[in-house]
DSSP file (Angstrom, degrees, kcal/mol; ACC not computed):
  #  RESIDUE AA STRUCTURE BP1 BP2  ACC     N-H-->O    O-->H-N    N-H-->O    O-->H-N    TCO  KAPPA ALPHA  PHI   PSI    X-CA   Y-CA   Z-CA
    1    1 A X     >        0   0    0      0, 0.0     4,-2.0     0, 0.0     5,-0.2   0.000 360.0 360.0 360.0 -37.1  -66.6   60.1   -4.4
    2    2 A X  H  >  +     0   0    0      2,-0.2     4,-2.6     1,-0.2     5,-0.2   0.893 360.0  52.7 -61.8 -39.6  -68.7   57.8   -6.7
    3    3 A X  H  > S+     0   0    0      1,-0.2     4,-3.1     2,-0.2     5,-0.2   0.943 107.7  49.6 -60.1 -49.3  -65.9   58.0   -9.3
    4    4 A X  H  > S+     0   0    0      1,-0.2     4,-1.9     2,-0.2    -1,-0.2   0.888 111.9  48.8 -60.5 -40.5  -63.3   56.9   -6.8
    5    5 A X  H  X S+     0   0    0     -4,-2.0     4,-2.1     2,-0.2    -1,-0.2   0.925 111.9  49.3 -67.5 -41.6  -65.5   53.9   -5.7
    6    6 A X  H  X S+     0   0    0     -4,-2.6     4,-2.2     1,-0.2    -2,-0.2   0.939 111.9  46.5 -64.4 -48.8  -66.1   52.9   -9.2
    7    7 A X  H  X S+     0   0    0     -4,-3.1     4,-2.4     1,-0.2    -1,-0.2   0.869 110.2  54.7 -54.3 -37.0  -62.5   53.0  -10.1
    8    8 A X  H  X S+     0   0    0     -4,-1.9     4,-2.2    -5,-0.2    -2,-0.2   0.890 107.2  49.9 -64.7 -40.9  -61.6   51.2   -7.1
    9    9 A X  H  X S+     0   0    0     -4,-2.1     4,-1.9     2,-0.2    -2,-0.2   0.887 110.5  49.9 -65.9 -39.6  -64.1   48.4   -8.0
   10   10 A X  H  X S+     0   0    0     -4,-2.2     4,-2.1     2,-0.2    -2,-0.2   0.917 110.6  51.5 -58.2 -46.8  -62.5   48.2  -11.5
   11   11 A X  H  X S+     0   0    0     -4,-2.4     4,-2.8     1,-0.2    -2,-0.2   0.897 109.0  49.4 -55.6 -45.6  -59.1   48.0   -9.9
   12   12 A X  H  X S+     0   0    0     -4,-2.2     4,-2.4     1,-0.2     5,-0.2   0.915 110.3  50.2 -64.6 -43.8  -60.2   45.2   -7.7
   13   13 A X  H  X S+     0   0    0     -4,-1.9     4,-2.3     1,-0.2     5,-0.2   0.877 111.7  48.2 -59.9 -43.3  -61.7   43.3  -10.6
   14   14 A X  H  X>S+     0   0    0     -4,-2.1     4,-2.5     2,-0.2     5,-0.6   0.897 109.8  53.0 -65.8 -43.2  -58.5   43.6  -12.6
   15   15 A X  H  X5S+     0   0    0     -4,-2.8     4,-1.0     1,-0.2    -2,-0.2   0.924 117.3  36.3 -63.0 -42.4  -56.3   42.6   -9.7
   16   16 A X  H  X5S+     0   0    0     -4,-2.4     4,-1.8    -5,-0.2    -2,-0.2   0.884 120.5  47.1 -78.0 -34.8  -58.2   39.4   -9.1
   17   17 A X  H  X5S+     0   0    0     -4,-2.3     4,-2.2    -5,-0.2    -3,-0.2   0.935 115.2  42.3 -71.0 -51.2  -59.0   38.6  -12.7
   18   18 A X  H  X5S+     0   0    0     -4,-2.5     4,-2.8    -5,-0.2     5,-0.2   0.865 112.0  55.3 -69.9 -35.1  -55.6   39.1  -14.2
   19   19 A X  H  X<S+     0   0    0     -4,-1.0     4,-2.2    -5,-0.6    -1,-0.2   0.953 110.9  47.0 -55.5 -47.9  -53.9   37.3  -11.2
   20   20 A X  H  X S+     0   0    0     -4,-1.8     4,-2.6     2,-0.2    -2,-0.2   0.917 112.1  48.6 -57.8 -46.2  -56.0   34.3  -11.9
   21   21 A X  H  X S+     0   0    0     -4,-2.2     4,-2.1     1,-0.2     5,-0.2   0.935 112.2  47.9 -63.6 -46.3  -55.4   34.4  -15.6
   22   22 A X  H  X S+     0   0    0     -4,-2.8     4,-1.6     1,-0.2    -1,-0.2   0.869 113.3  48.7 -65.9 -36.6  -51.7   34.7  -15.2
   23   23 A X  H  X S+     0   0    0     -4,-2.2     4,-2.8    -5,-0.2    -1,-0.2   0.901 107.9  53.7 -61.2 -42.9  -51.7   31.8  -12.6
   24   24 A X  H  X S+     0   0    0     -4,-2.6     4,-1.9     1,-0.2    -2,-0.2   0.902 112.4  45.7 -60.2 -46.3  -53.8   29.6  -14.9
   25   25 A X  H  X S+     0   0    0     -4,-2.1     4,-1.8     2,-0.2    -1,-0.2   0.856 112.0  50.7 -62.2 -36.8  -51.2   30.2  -17.7
   26   26 A X  H  X S+     0   0    0     -4,-1.6     4,-2.8    -5,-0.2    -2,-0.2   0.929 110.3  48.3 -74.0 -42.8  -48.3   29.5  -15.4
   27   27 A X  H  X S+     0   0    0     -4,-2.8     4,-2.4     1,-0.2    -2,-0.2   0.834 110.9  52.9 -65.3 -34.0  -49.9   26.2  -14.1
   28   28 A X  H  X S+     0   0    0     -4,-1.9     4,-1.7     2,-0.2    -1,-0.2   0.897 112.5  43.7 -66.1 -43.2  -50.5   25.1  -17.8
   29   29 A X  H  X S+     0   0    0     -4,-1.8     4,-2.7     2,-0.2     5,-0.2   0.906 114.0  51.8 -67.5 -43.5  -46.9   25.8  -18.7
   30   30 A X  H  X S+     0   0    0     -4,-2.8     4,-2.8     1,-0.2     5,-0.2   0.957 111.9  44.9 -57.0 -51.4  -45.7   24.1  -15.4
   31   31 A X  H  X S+     0   0    0     -4,-2.4     4,-2.0     1,-0.2    -1,-0.2   0.831 112.8  49.9 -69.1 -31.2  -47.7   21.0  -16.0
   32   32 A X  H  X S+     0   0    0     -4,-1.7     4,-2.1     2,-0.2    -1,-0.2   0.897 112.9  46.7 -77.9 -35.4  -46.7   20.6  -19.6
   33   33 A X  H  X S+     0   0    0     -4,-2.7     4,-2.8     2,-0.2    -2,-0.2   0.914 110.7  52.7 -62.9 -41.7  -43.0   21.1  -18.9
   34   34 A X  H  X S+     0   0    0     -4,-2.8     4,-2.6    -5,-0.2     5,-0.2   0.963 111.7  46.5 -61.4 -46.8  -43.3   18.5  -16.0
   35   35 A X  H  X S+     0   0    0     -4,-2.0     4,-2.5     1,-0.2    -1,-0.2   0.923 111.7  51.9 -57.6 -44.8  -44.9   15.9  -18.4
   36   36 A X  H  X S+     0   0    0     -4,-2.1     4,-2.0     1,-0.2    -1,-0.2   0.890 111.5  46.6 -62.7 -38.2  -42.3   16.6  -21.0
   37   37 A X  H  X S+     0   0    0     -4,-2.8     4,-2.4     2,-0.2    -2,-0.2   0.874 112.3  49.2 -70.9 -39.7  -39.5   16.1  -18.5
   38   38 A X  H  < S+     0   0    0     -4,-2.6    -2,-0.2     2,-0.2    -1,-0.2   0.839 110.7  51.1 -61.5 -36.1  -41.1   12.8  -17.2
   39   39 A X  H  < S+     0   0    0     -4,-2.5     3,-0.4    -5,-0.2    -2,-0.2   0.901 113.1  46.6 -69.2 -40.9  -41.5   11.5  -20.7
   40   40 A X  H  < S+     0   0    0     -4,-2.0     2,-0.3     1,-0.2    -2,-0.2   0.922 132.8  11.5 -60.4 -52.6  -37.9   12.3  -21.4
   41   41 A X    ><  +     0   0    0     -4,-2.4     3,-2.4     1,-0.1    -1,-0.2  -0.689  63.3 177.8-132.8  81.7  -36.5   10.8  -18.2
   42   42 A X  G >  S+     0   0    0     -3,-0.4     3,-1.4    -2,-0.3     4,-0.2   0.777  77.9  68.7 -58.6 -28.1  -39.0    8.6  -16.2
   43   43 A X  G 3  S+     0   0    0      1,-0.3     3,-0.3     2,-0.1    -1,-0.3   0.667  98.7  50.7 -64.3 -17.7  -36.3    7.7  -13.6
   44   44 A X  G <> S+     0   0    0     -3,-2.4     4,-2.5    -7,-0.2    -1,-0.3   0.061  74.7 111.6-108.9  27.9  -36.3   11.3  -12.3
   45   45 A X  H <> S+     0   0    0     -3,-1.4     4,-2.0     1,-0.2    -1,-0.2   0.863  74.2  52.6 -70.3 -34.6  -40.0   11.6  -11.9
   46   46 A X  H  > S+     0   0    0     -3,-0.3     4,-1.7     2,-0.2    -1,-0.2   0.887 112.6  44.6 -67.5 -42.6  -39.8   11.8   -8.1
   47   47 A X  H  > S+     0   0    0      2,-0.2     4,-2.5     1,-0.2     5,-0.2   0.932 114.9  48.3 -67.6 -47.5  -37.3   14.6   -8.1
   48   48 A X  H  X S+     0   0    0     -4,-2.5     4,-1.8     1,-0.2    -2,-0.2   0.875 109.1  52.9 -67.2 -32.4  -39.2   16.5  -10.8
   49   49 A X  H  X S+     0   0    0     -4,-2.0     4,-1.9    -5,-0.2    -1,-0.2   0.872 108.5  51.5 -70.6 -36.7  -42.5   16.1   -9.0
   50   50 A X  H  X S+     0   0    0     -4,-1.7     4,-2.2     2,-0.2    -2,-0.2   0.938 112.7  43.7 -55.1 -52.2  -40.9   17.6   -5.9
   51   51 A X  H  X S+     0   0    0     -4,-2.5     4,-2.2     1,-0.2    -2,-0.2   0.841 109.9  57.1 -66.7 -29.1  -39.6   20.6   -7.6
   52   52 A X  H  X S+     0   0    0     -4,-1.8     4,-2.6    -5,-0.2    -2,-0.2   0.931 106.8  49.3 -69.1 -48.5  -42.9   21.0   -9.5
   53   53 A X  H  X S+     0   0    0     -4,-1.9     4,-2.2     2,-0.2    -2,-0.2   0.860 109.5  52.5 -52.7 -47.5  -44.8   21.2   -6.2
   54   54 A X  H  X S+     0   0    0     -4,-2.2     4,-1.9     2,-0.2    -2,-0.2   0.964 112.0  44.1 -53.4 -56.0  -42.4   23.8   -4.9
   55   55 A X  H  X S+     0   0    0     -4,-2.2     4,-2.9     1,-0.2    -2,-0.2   0.876 110.9  55.4 -59.6 -41.0  -42.8   25.9   -7.9
   56   56 A X  H  X S+     0   0    0     -4,-2.6     4,-2.0     1,-0.2    -1,-0.2   0.902 106.6  50.5 -60.7 -40.4  -46.5   25.5   -7.8
   57   57 A X  H  X S+     0   0    0     -4,-2.2     4,-0.6     2,-0.2    -1,-0.2   0.868 112.9  46.1 -58.4 -41.3  -46.7   26.7   -4.3
   58   58 A X  H  X S+     0   0    0     -4,-1.9     4,-0.7     2,-0.2     3,-0.5   0.882 111.8  52.6 -67.7 -39.8  -44.7   29.8   -5.2
   59   59 A X  H >X S+     0   0    0     -4,-2.9     4,-0.7     1,-0.2     3,-0.6   0.870 107.1  51.2 -65.0 -38.0  -46.8   30.3   -8.3
   60   60 A X  H 3X S+     0   0    0     -4,-2.0     4,-0.8     1,-0.2    -1,-0.2   0.636  98.1  67.2 -77.0 -13.9  -49.9   30.2   -6.3
   61   61 A X  H 3X S+     0   0    0     -4,-0.6     4,-2.0    -3,-0.5    -1,-0.2   0.844  88.2  68.6 -68.9 -32.7  -48.7   32.8   -3.7
   62   62 A X  H <X S+     0   0    0     -4,-0.7     4,-1.7    -3,-0.6     3,-0.3   0.942 103.1  39.4 -65.5 -51.5  -48.7   35.5   -6.3
   63   63 A X  H  X S+     0   0    0     -4,-0.7     4,-2.7     1,-0.2    -1,-0.2   0.818 109.1  61.0 -65.4 -23.1  -52.6   35.8   -6.8
   64   64 A X  H  X S+     0   0    0     -4,-0.8     4,-2.3     2,-0.2    -1,-0.2   0.885 105.3  50.3 -69.1 -34.1  -53.2   35.3   -3.0
   65   65 A X  H  X S+     0   0    0     -4,-2.0     4,-2.0    -3,-0.3    -2,-0.2   0.953 110.9  48.4 -62.3 -48.1  -51.1   38.6   -2.7
   66   66 A X  H  X S+     0   0    0     -4,-1.7     4,-2.3     2,-0.2    -2,-0.2   0.877 109.6  51.9 -55.1 -46.3  -53.3   40.2   -5.3
   67   67 A X  H  X S+     0   0    0     -4,-2.7     4,-2.8     1,-0.2     5,-0.2   0.916 109.8  50.2 -52.4 -49.1  -56.4   39.0   -3.5
   68   68 A X  H  X S+     0   0    0     -4,-2.3     4,-2.0     2,-0.2    -2,-0.2   0.887 111.5  46.5 -61.5 -38.0  -55.2   40.5   -0.2
   69   69 A X  H  X S+     0   0    0     -4,-2.0     4,-2.1     2,-0.2    -1,-0.2   0.899 111.5  53.6 -67.8 -41.5  -54.5   43.9   -1.8
   70   70 A X  H  X S+     0   0    0     -4,-2.3     4,-1.5     1,-0.2    -2,-0.2   0.907 110.0  45.6 -66.3 -41.8  -57.8   43.7   -3.5
   71   71 A X  H  X S+     0   0    0     -4,-2.8     4,-2.5     2,-0.2     5,-0.4   0.836 109.6  55.7 -69.3 -33.6  -59.7   43.1   -0.1
   72   72 A X  H  X S+     0   0    0     -4,-2.0     4,-1.7    -5,-0.2    -2,-0.2   0.897 111.1  45.1 -63.4 -36.4  -57.6   45.9    1.5
   73   73 A X  H  < S+     0   0    0     -4,-2.1    -2,-0.2     1,-0.2    -1,-0.2   0.757 115.4  47.7 -75.0 -24.7  -58.9   48.2   -1.2
   74   74 A X  H  < S+     0   0    0     -4,-1.5     3,-0.3    -5,-0.2    -2,-0.2   0.935 124.9  24.9 -81.1 -42.3  -62.4   47.0   -0.9
   75   75 A X  H  < S+     0   0    0     -4,-2.5     2,-0.2     1,-0.2    -3,-0.2   0.776 135.8  24.3 -95.1 -30.2  -62.8   47.1    2.9
   76   76 A X  S  < S-     0   0    0     -4,-1.7     2,-0.5    -5,-0.4    -1,-0.2  -0.673  78.4-166.3-134.1  75.2  -60.3   49.7    4.0
   77   77 A X        -     0   0    0     -3,-0.3     3,-0.4    -2,-0.2    -4,-0.1  -0.494   7.4-163.5 -68.7 115.5  -59.8   51.9    1.0
   78   78 A X  S    S+     0   0    0     -2,-0.5     3,-0.5     1,-0.2    -1,-0.2   0.664  85.5  58.2 -70.8 -15.5  -56.7   54.0    1.6
   79   79 A X  S    S+     0   0    0      1,-0.2     2,-0.2    -6,-0.1    -1,-0.2   0.721  93.8  64.2 -87.7 -22.2  -57.7   56.4   -1.1
   80   80 A X              0   0    0     -3,-0.4    -1,-0.2     1,-0.2    -2,-0.1  -0.057 360.0 360.0-100.1  43.1  -61.0   57.4    0.2
   81   81 A X              0   0    0     -3,-0.5    -1,-0.2    -2,-0.2    -2,-0.1   0.489 360.0 360.0 -54.4 360.0  -59.8   59.1    3.4
């Protein structure tokens, strides 16, 4: 049982850590591309900003799902029946 709990803790750490790292990379790319687009066509900045915030919201949903799964594994471990 100790091995199962240890592996679950490692899985939880990986879920949260890799989700956060992926989101950070995604936000960096999103912000960079937004700035490139505004520098190229400043008159479209309001439209680009709206689309950027929509994509940012979708991008932020992915690690939240990972955190929810990690909390499920932490508090109600389905493997440790």
